[in-house]
Steps between C-alpha positions, in 0.01 A plus 500: 500500500166325548385443862341185632158663481559615148656211309686569161264522204663350197343529145614219261451538121589214275452420137183287463676182386590211725878531455495849631202474740589188685830612653334835610225305669776303676656834612172635614455193723844549646434878562162419660662249739720785615203709587446708192149581340514419123308645217544278190393650159419279204245485215149358542581225253791363712344562840346166556826311414694732735253440781530125464878528506500704804266273690737217424790685634330617803402129575192589728664781685208752504691773675766490226245482227303797634816726509508480113224690314441489133415798270413409144509712193155459325652391162491193277267333749435205261866455372658172574862621513759750358840467327776699657467788248134522555525484880736810475275680260182449712678619820669797333158603343340495848778668693287790605230251631780315691596825663142559603474149656821564692365831633158330582662242720651761749191607690452139633859389541679820545759679278692275276843424644639324189384414151671188357452521113586239228821642335334520150246738653736725696519781240125543496459494887809647648309827573291343770494714805688240715824306525542284188682164446538325162469108520718309254343169432798319344846410611803736579666350191230604268500853646877511475482403120208738445667809629806431299332472155641841409849349551417202275386740227805744541730196478335349187344201656159615409288517306579196284412420150386168366787542254763492777735219395681460826229476776740290716704815550216686651576403862472726783723446812645714788724687250185647348277523799694503831377248746334256253606162653482296166509531135165603348404425141322804351291267283384252760547663852434868485127603558269595227578461128852601413391546139234757583616851573147598621535249793810660624357854471248397780776333697708826490228689660495289805821650631318831552173332619701345783621808660227475752582592861493138598547185299366182649615158362414136564804287478746298709824678621679174501455466125517855395726685750752612246236620252314690776830683592561583144158650476556716801828610351310605188276743692225279654608587850153470653460141381323274752493120443203351697524155345456221470143584607364157386675338796215620717223354277278240640466151367167348533420314177130527420487264202452160656544308172848656451595460865395125513705434186799667628471331837520168318821576328854456638708781642662735242365276215255739332582743215265795515431655155347850479565794273313776684188698400637693188663214296283303265694220315414414151326164446806337351706606794249369758513164323883500513504576874249205555711254303820616672341471843370154409850383377685640811309239730475777770193554697363835412218753577426718191306818518347542139247761395140392461515633143799274419325207662190546289687541180728194572244281658575189289875533560463547875257200522759282346776646724307446821423140389869424445644657810230395742551637843859623436369839392224742587378766247305798648376834390601687815702457807614703809857521391667585844312198657613268234849607524503462876368137484785253596433290198590776251870477396510723195321781315479564126441881486498802271721677748269775590652660812205420728524132398877504530486640852231257612714212372805626664322565832359149486833335438396356150749492209377619159498422132502857353295554180492875445278676236493880551561801720727438805478126459826448287703689754350316795564169338859592415569594874316196624708256296845669476539717803266353775550140374149370592385361160541412134370684185283404219650626174190667358670768265706494196848626612544673161218751530305448822188379341290231669480143377287201572686298768506136426396212730859372529616845643216494748587141596864588537440793719246309735741210546801735555318710763325219693817288507726778641553473864740800494221731362265382781764564759580847365119590487459392868792719601331797334170413664669511851638850400160615398361388835770693683428823290126509608562681835760739337232587236240579768750726680570687177109547444472630848782750439346618179158557660636716778770693320 
């Protein structure tokens, strides 16, 4: 146990992409607020973005900021970003250097009390000479499905063939995986490509990777209590849920143009549209989204990549002229600040877990438009289990392939969500539960630190 004069020293090692780095930055701030010293290891190419995000989270608290020290791997300094597979490769390739950085942090801050490592790196770094915890970046539902892929293979649900003539029969329920609270289509809800055996070979490995001494999750007990219990029954006894960490995030909107525009809108009248950092829509799809938002007659704030805005300048110029002050199109926003603004009443999202948690913690119902990874399962639970949103039908039910979503579907979803008082009420209930969970999460972190 660390004494008052010798605070716990925690090393945090994420993958260098925003969806994996951001929740571990938030966790680092929470740990620092409990008196820990933090060593945060990333790559030189992502260091500046991590520093900027941390400064925003600390909101001027210099004592908190100084408790978190960065160590950067000197690789890919001029690189603008990584895909998921590239981020795994660069960290795995430099695992020996990471271990050296961990060892080098000890003389200044003392022996490492705990290393918190992204679950996709745990097999490369589990030999660190300290206590180790894996950090799972998605929902408990996603983990539950992932560790049961073997069951789906054994029972013939996977892999599928494009020649399968009865895809509607490929439905997973509690008779297949105990504890699943709804029916899941193998084509549209199960993570990864169900037609690709290679995808599932990597998923099967995760069951072994997650046998770390501790497993840390960022979710909400109120939503996933049953699933968390099922995971503990499956052998994840040392599972610690510290979420939703985003409840503690500050909200000090720095973009004055966006703030002034939002301040001028009516309460719960704005539909926020953002598909995260990894999804880039085809030009045809961007145009259909624009036409659908226009036809919905809803006020909207749309985050659209600069590259898309350059390619579609003529279209966007016409759209801005027609909608006037009813819509605002930007290239970047501070998402948690936008979601917490009282004028925001809905969120069109790709259903990445961080975005889903931010919306739930802010009391904002969602339009789910999933593309890849954990997004389909998050969307399925958001709509059918947690009942806080509606879904864009973006995949062909016959084979799971993506399609261009037409403007009429975008308009329908926007009107359905923004006109639903029941969805707004349900979202507010979940927000209150998230606020109550904050102190419980801090208590669990304290317990983890001092065990």
